[in-house]
C-alpha positions as CSV (number, residue, x, y, z in Angstrom):
1,M,-29.1,30.7,-9.6
2,A,-26.9,28.9,-12.0
3,Q,-24.0,31.2,-11.3
4,K,-24.5,30.7,-7.5
5,G,-24.5,26.9,-8.1
6,N,-21.3,27.2,-10.2
7,L,-19.6,29.2,-7.5
8,Q,-20.6,26.7,-4.8
9,L,-19.2,23.9,-7.0
10,M,-15.9,25.7,-7.5
11,K,-15.6,26.3,-3.8
12,K,-16.2,22.6,-3.1
13,I,-13.6,21.6,-5.7
14,N,-11.0,24.1,-4.4
15,C,-11.5,23.2,-0.8
16,S,-11.1,19.5,-1.7
17,L,-7.9,20.4,-3.6
18,I,-6.4,22.2,-0.6
19,L,-7.2,19.2,1.7
20,H,-5.7,16.8,-0.8
21,M,-2.5,18.9,-1.0
22,L,-2.2,19.0,2.8
23,L,-2.8,15.3,3.1
24,R,0.0,14.7,0.6
25,E,2.5,17.3,1.8
26,G,1.7,17.4,5.5
27,S,2.4,21.1,6.0
28,L,2.0,24.1,3.6
29,S,1.7,27.8,3.9
30,R,-1.0,29.8,2.2
31,A,1.6,31.1,-0.3
32,E,2.7,27.6,-1.1
33,I,-0.9,26.4,-1.7
34,A,-1.5,29.4,-4.0
35,Q,1.7,28.6,-6.0
36,R,1.0,24.9,-6.4
37,S,-2.8,25.2,-7.0
38,K,-2.5,28.2,-9.3
39,L,-5.3,29.8,-7.3
40,S,-5.1,33.5,-6.4
41,A,-3.7,34.4,-3.0
42,T,-7.1,36.0,-2.1
43,T,-9.0,32.9,-3.1
44,V,-6.7,30.7,-1.1
45,S,-6.9,32.9,2.0
46,S,-10.7,32.9,1.8
47,L,-10.9,29.1,1.4
48,V,-8.3,28.5,4.2
49,D,-10.4,30.7,6.6
50,E,-13.4,28.6,5.8
51,L,-11.5,25.3,6.4
52,I,-10.2,26.7,9.7
53,K,-13.7,27.7,10.7
54,Q,-14.9,24.2,10.1
55,D,-12.0,22.8,12.2
56,L,-10.6,20.9,9.1
57,I,-7.2,22.5,9.1
58,D,-5.1,24.2,11.8
59,E,-2.5,26.9,11.9
60,V,0.5,25.2,13.6
61,G,3.1,27.9,13.8
62,E,5.7,29.5,11.6
63,K,7.0,27.7,8.5
64,S,10.6,28.4,7.5
65,S,11.3,29.0,3.8
66,P,14.4,30.0,1.9
67,G,15.0,33.6,1.1
68,A,14.2,36.8,2.9
69,G,10.8,38.0,4.0
70,R,8.2,37.3,6.6
71,R,8.0,33.7,8.0
72,A,4.8,32.1,6.8
73,I,2.2,30.4,8.9
74,A,2.2,26.6,8.5
75,L,-1.2,24.9,7.8
76,E,-1.9,21.2,8.6
77,I,-5.0,19.0,8.5
78,S,-6.7,18.9,11.9
79,R,-6.0,15.7,13.9
80,D,-9.3,15.5,15.7
81,K,-12.0,16.4,13.2
82,G,-12.7,12.8,12.0
83,Y,-11.5,9.3,11.7
84,I,-11.2,6.4,9.2
85,I,-11.6,2.8,10.2
86,G,-9.1,0.7,8.3
87,I,-9.0,-3.1,7.9
88,A,-6.2,-4.8,6.0
89,L,-6.9,-8.5,5.3
90,G,-3.6,-10.3,4.7
91,N,-2.1,-13.7,4.3
92,N,-0.3,-13.7,7.7
93,Y,-2.7,-11.7,9.9
94,F,-5.4,-9.1,9.7
95,R,-4.5,-5.5,10.8
96,C,-7.3,-3.1,12.0
97,A,-6.7,0.5,12.8
98,L,-8.3,3.9,13.5
99,L,-6.7,6.7,11.5
100,N,-7.2,10.4,11.8
101,F,-7.6,12.8,8.9
102,R,-3.8,13.2,8.7
103,N,-3.6,9.4,7.9
104,E,-1.9,8.8,11.3
105,I,-2.7,5.6,13.0
106,V,-4.0,6.4,16.5
107,Y,-5.1,2.9,17.5
108,E,-4.5,-0.5,16.0
109,F,-4.5,-4.2,16.6
110,T,-3.8,-7.4,14.7
111,E,-5.6,-10.7,14.7
112,P,-5.0,-14.2,13.2
113,V,-6.4,-14.9,9.8
114,V,-9.8,-16.4,9.4
115,K,-11.1,-17.8,6.1
116,G,-14.5,-18.1,4.3
117,N,-17.1,-15.5,3.4
118,G,-19.1,-15.7,6.7
119,E,-16.0,-15.9,8.9
120,V,-14.3,-12.9,7.3
121,L,-17.5,-10.8,7.4
122,D,-18.1,-11.6,11.1
123,F,-14.5,-10.7,11.9
124,M,-14.8,-7.3,10.2
125,V,-18.0,-6.5,12.0
126,A,-16.5,-7.4,15.3
127,A,-13.3,-5.4,14.5
128,I,-15.2,-2.3,13.6
129,N,-17.2,-2.5,16.8
130,R,-14.0,-2.9,18.8
131,L,-12.5,0.2,17.1
132,L,-15.6,2.2,17.9
133,A,-15.4,1.1,21.5
134,S,-11.7,2.0,21.8
135,G,-12.3,5.2,23.7
136,I,-10.6,7.3,21.0
137,I,-13.8,8.2,19.3
138,K,-16.1,10.5,21.3
139,D,-19.0,10.3,18.8
140,P,-19.6,7.6,16.2
141,L,-20.4,10.4,13.8
142,Q,-16.7,11.3,13.9
143,V,-16.1,8.2,11.8
144,K,-16.3,9.2,8.1
145,G,-15.7,5.9,6.4
146,V,-14.4,2.3,6.4
147,A,-11.5,1.4,4.2
148,V,-10.8,-2.3,3.5
149,S,-7.8,-3.7,1.6
150,T,-7.7,-7.4,0.7
151,P,-5.8,-9.9,-1.4
152,G,-7.7,-11.1,-4.4
153,V,-9.9,-9.7,-7.1
154,I,-12.3,-6.8,-6.5
155,D,-15.2,-6.0,-8.9
156,D,-15.0,-2.8,-11.1
157,Q,-17.4,-0.9,-8.7
158,G,-15.2,-1.7,-5.6
159,E,-18.1,-3.4,-3.9
160,V,-17.5,-7.2,-4.1
161,I,-14.5,-9.4,-3.3
162,V,-15.0,-11.6,-6.3
163,R,-12.3,-14.1,-5.3
164,S,-9.6,-14.4,-2.8
165,T,-8.1,-17.8,-3.1
166,F,-6.0,-17.7,0.1
167,L,-8.9,-16.4,2.2
168,R,-11.4,-18.7,0.5
169,I,-13.7,-15.9,-0.4
170,D,-16.0,-16.0,-3.4
171,N,-18.4,-13.1,-4.3
172,L,-18.5,-11.5,-0.9
173,E,-20.7,-8.4,-1.2
174,I,-18.6,-6.7,1.4
175,K,-19.7,-3.1,0.8
176,R,-23.4,-3.8,1.0
177,M,-23.0,-6.0,4.0
178,L,-20.9,-3.5,6.0
179,R,-23.3,-0.7,5.0
180,R,-26.1,-2.9,6.4
181,E,-24.3,-3.0,9.8
182,F,-22.9,0.5,9.9
183,D,-24.0,3.7,8.3
184,Y,-20.6,4.6,6.9
185,P,-19.2,4.9,3.4
186,V,-17.1,1.9,2.5
187,V,-14.1,1.6,0.2
188,V,-12.8,-1.8,-0.8
189,V,-9.5,-2.1,-2.7
190,N,-7.0,-4.8,-3.6
191,D,-4.2,-4.9,-1.1
192,L,-1.3,-4.4,-3.6
193,K,-3.1,-1.6,-5.4
194,A,-3.6,0.1,-2.0
195,A,0.0,-0.3,-1.1
196,A,1.2,1.1,-4.5
197,F,-1.1,4.1,-4.0
198,A,0.3,4.7,-0.5
199,E,3.8,4.9,-2.0
200,Y,2.7,7.2,-4.8
201,F,0.7,9.6,-2.7
202,V,2.3,9.7,0.7
203,G,5.5,7.6,0.3
204,N,9.1,8.8,1.0
205,I,10.0,9.1,-2.7
206,R,7.5,10.7,-5.0
207,T,7.1,9.5,-8.5
208,D,4.3,9.0,-11.0
209,N,5.6,5.6,-12.2
210,L,6.3,2.8,-9.8
211,L,6.0,-1.0,-9.2
212,F,5.2,-2.3,-5.7
213,L,6.2,-5.9,-5.3
214,S,5.3,-7.9,-2.2
215,I,6.7,-11.3,-1.4
216,D,6.1,-13.2,1.8
217,S,4.0,-16.3,2.1
218,G,2.3,-15.0,-1.1
219,I,3.2,-12.7,-4.0
220,G,1.7,-9.9,-5.9
221,M,2.3,-6.5,-7.6
222,G,0.7,-3.1,-7.7
223,M,1.5,-0.5,-10.3
224,V,1.2,3.2,-10.6
225,I,1.5,4.4,-14.2
226,D,1.6,8.1,-15.1
227,G,0.1,9.0,-11.6
228,K,-2.7,6.5,-11.7
229,V,-3.1,3.0,-10.1
230,Y,-3.3,0.5,-13.0
231,S,-5.9,-2.2,-12.5
232,G,-6.2,-3.6,-16.0
233,Y,-9.1,-5.6,-17.3
234,K,-11.3,-7.0,-14.5
235,G,-8.7,-5.7,-12.0
236,L,-6.3,-8.5,-12.7
237,A,-3.2,-6.5,-13.3
238,G,-0.5,-7.5,-10.9
239,E,-1.7,-11.1,-10.3
240,I,1.7,-12.5,-11.1
241,G,1.9,-15.5,-8.8
242,H,1.7,-18.1,-11.5
243,M,4.1,-16.6,-14.1
244,L,6.7,-19.3,-15.1
245,I,10.2,-18.3,-14.2
246,D,12.1,-21.5,-13.4
247,P,11.1,-24.6,-15.5
248,D,13.3,-26.7,-13.1
249,G,11.4,-25.6,-10.1
250,Q,8.8,-27.3,-7.9
251,R,5.4,-28.2,-9.3
252,C,2.5,-25.9,-8.2
253,E,-0.6,-27.7,-7.1
254,D,-2.8,-24.6,-8.0
255,C,-1.6,-24.0,-11.6
256,G,0.0,-27.3,-12.5
257,Q,3.3,-25.7,-13.7
258,N,6.8,-26.3,-12.5
259,G,8.6,-23.2,-11.3
260,C,5.9,-20.5,-11.2
261,I,6.8,-17.4,-9.1
262,A,4.8,-18.6,-6.1
263,M,6.9,-21.8,-6.1
264,V,10.2,-20.0,-6.4
265,L,10.3,-16.7,-4.6
266,T,7.8,-16.9,-1.7
267,E,9.1,-17.8,1.8
268,P,7.8,-21.4,1.8
269,A,9.3,-21.9,-1.7
270,V,12.7,-20.6,-0.8
271,L,12.8,-22.6,2.4
272,A,11.8,-25.7,0.4
273,R,14.7,-25.0,-2.0
274,A,17.1,-24.9,0.9
275,E,15.8,-28.2,2.2
276,E,16.3,-29.8,-1.3
277,V,19.8,-28.4,-1.7
278,A,20.7,-29.6,1.8
279,R,19.4,-33.1,1.0
280,L,21.4,-33.3,-2.3
281,K,24.5,-32.1,-0.6
282,K,23.9,-34.2,2.5
283,V,23.9,-31.2,4.8
284,D,22.6,-32.3,8.3
285,N,22.0,-28.9,9.8
286,V,19.0,-27.9,7.6
287,P,17.4,-24.4,8.4
288,K,14.1,-25.0,10.2
289,T,12.7,-21.5,9.6
290,F,13.0,-18.9,6.9
291,D,14.5,-16.4,9.4
292,E,17.2,-19.0,10.2
293,L,18.0,-19.4,6.5
294,L,18.4,-15.6,6.1
295,E,20.7,-15.4,9.2
296,R,22.9,-18.1,7.7
297,Y,23.0,-16.3,4.4
298,E,23.9,-13.1,6.1
299,A,26.7,-14.9,7.9
300,G,28.1,-16.3,4.6
301,E,27.3,-19.9,5.2
302,E,27.6,-22.0,2.0
303,L,24.0,-23.4,1.9
304,G,22.4,-20.0,2.5
305,E,24.7,-18.4,-0.1
306,E,23.9,-21.0,-2.8
307,V,20.1,-20.8,-2.2
308,L,19.7,-17.0,-1.9
309,T,22.1,-16.2,-4.7
310,K,20.0,-18.4,-7.1
311,V,16.8,-16.8,-5.8
312,S,18.3,-13.3,-6.3
313,S,19.2,-14.2,-9.9
314,L,15.6,-15.4,-10.6
315,L,14.2,-12.3,-9.0
316,V,16.4,-10.1,-11.2
317,N,15.2,-11.9,-14.3
318,T,11.6,-11.5,-13.1
319,L,11.9,-7.8,-12.4
320,S,13.7,-7.2,-15.7
321,V,10.6,-8.3,-17.5
322,F,8.5,-5.7,-15.6
323,I,11.1,-3.0,-16.0
324,N,11.2,-3.5,-19.8
325,F,7.4,-3.6,-20.1
326,F,6.6,-0.6,-17.8
327,S,9.8,1.3,-17.3
328,P,9.1,2.3,-13.7
329,E,11.1,5.0,-12.1
330,L,10.9,3.2,-8.8
331,I,10.6,-0.4,-7.7
332,V,9.3,-0.6,-4.1
333,L,9.8,-3.9,-2.4
334,H,7.9,-5.4,0.6
335,G,8.5,-8.7,2.3
336,W,11.3,-11.0,3.3
337,M,14.0,-9.6,1.0
338,C,13.8,-6.2,2.8
339,H,15.0,-8.0,6.0
340,S,18.4,-8.7,4.5
341,N,20.7,-5.8,3.5
342,K,23.0,-8.3,1.9
343,F,20.2,-9.7,-0.3
344,M,18.9,-6.2,-1.2
345,N,22.5,-5.2,-2.2
346,Q,22.9,-8.3,-4.3
347,L,19.5,-7.7,-6.0
348,K,20.4,-4.1,-6.8
349,K,23.8,-5.1,-8.2
350,G,22.1,-7.7,-10.4
351,L,19.7,-5.1,-11.8
352,S,22.4,-2.5,-12.3
353,T,24.4,-4.9,-14.5
354,F,21.4,-6.3,-16.4
355,P,21.5,-5.4,-20.1
356,F,18.7,-2.8,-20.1
357,P,18.6,-0.3,-23.0
358,L,19.8,2.3,-20.4
359,P,21.7,1.5,-17.2
360,F,19.5,0.8,-14.2
361,E,20.5,2.8,-11.1
362,E,20.6,1.0,-7.8
363,K,18.8,3.9,-6.0
364,R,15.6,3.0,-8.0
365,V,15.1,0.0,-5.7
366,V,13.7,0.9,-2.3
367,P,11.9,-0.8,0.6
368,A,8.3,0.0,1.3
369,T,7.8,3.3,3.2
370,F,5.3,2.0,5.7
371,E,6.4,-1.7,5.8
372,E,3.4,-3.8,7.0
373,R,1.2,-0.7,7.2
374,N,1.4,0.2,3.5
375,F,-1.9,-1.7,2.8
376,I,-4.0,-0.1,5.5
377,I,-2.6,3.4,4.8
378,G,-3.2,3.1,1.1
379,A,-6.8,2.1,1.7
380,S,-7.3,4.9,4.2
381,T,-5.8,7.4,1.7
382,L,-8.3,6.4,-0.9
383,M,-11.1,6.8,1.7
384,L,-9.9,10.2,2.7
385,H,-9.9,11.3,-1.0
386,K,-13.6,10.4,-1.1
387,V,-14.3,12.1,2.2
388,F,-12.6,15.3,1.1
389,E,-14.4,15.3,-2.2
390,D,-17.8,14.8,-0.6
391,Y,-17.4,17.0,2.5
392,F,-18.9,20.2,1.3
């Protein structure tokens, strides 16, 4: 009996391994799976047959490969076997989506931000019901989990939003409350950690060491170190908004410092800097929106140049601290700076000329693969890991 149990356990582990590989790579042949997993060709063939029988993976045609020999059959995760409900709470809006087992978004919508424990919970319950009624899902049992990403601090068990200052959430037992309404597994993860994991596992450039920095109306950072998302003590790693970077900057009402990151690099802070420079220089035509400021910077206007050049220098100094501490292979940026090629080039040049122990290559700074969907795809990926591990 023990031997039979061990065989079943190994089968479960290896089936899960194959599904994880296909989720990450998209398409693989049996031979490629055997080579990467170190399993025998016979074992892989048997496991693949079982996964095909359960409609978890499909044969999708021939797969080209270098060299001579027979063309292999490509395998991919089935699109229609099951779905994940994803909810990404954010500072600007909430994104809700239905994703298939390939992590493809098949239906989505966005809604304005609501704040407060009760309001956020009511929103999520309504959003899940809307996704269930979308017409995509034929049977509620096709939904295999709910994945939630949110700004703020999550408890070690991934069950409670301990605090989200912007959303005015305190100790919201989100997992228990959603399980009370819906009989689905629930994953809750910090938004920046979810985004960093999305880049690590399914992003355009694969690396085991990266920083994911997001700057819009707020700021935060996610880290992957040696192939693992780094959370730190109490999950507080990456909460960088109140690091001091400009002692001459504006005073922050939240932390009481002058020139913390939140008061220097976020969209409202940069626009406020532009207004202050315009006042001092007696410039009448003050940018009214952040997009207008970026456009004027791109066009080479003096006010935009002065403000964004200073901001670029401060961001270079900030990133240099993280680079020296963590030595990431890749820095992934999300937010307003990715909307300006000129600013991105200026930032890369600043980093490439910074006196690091070794030269910093400009190609190590890239925009986020999934842009605004990084957060929901990262949370869904974590949920799919759990689904594949528990499926058999």
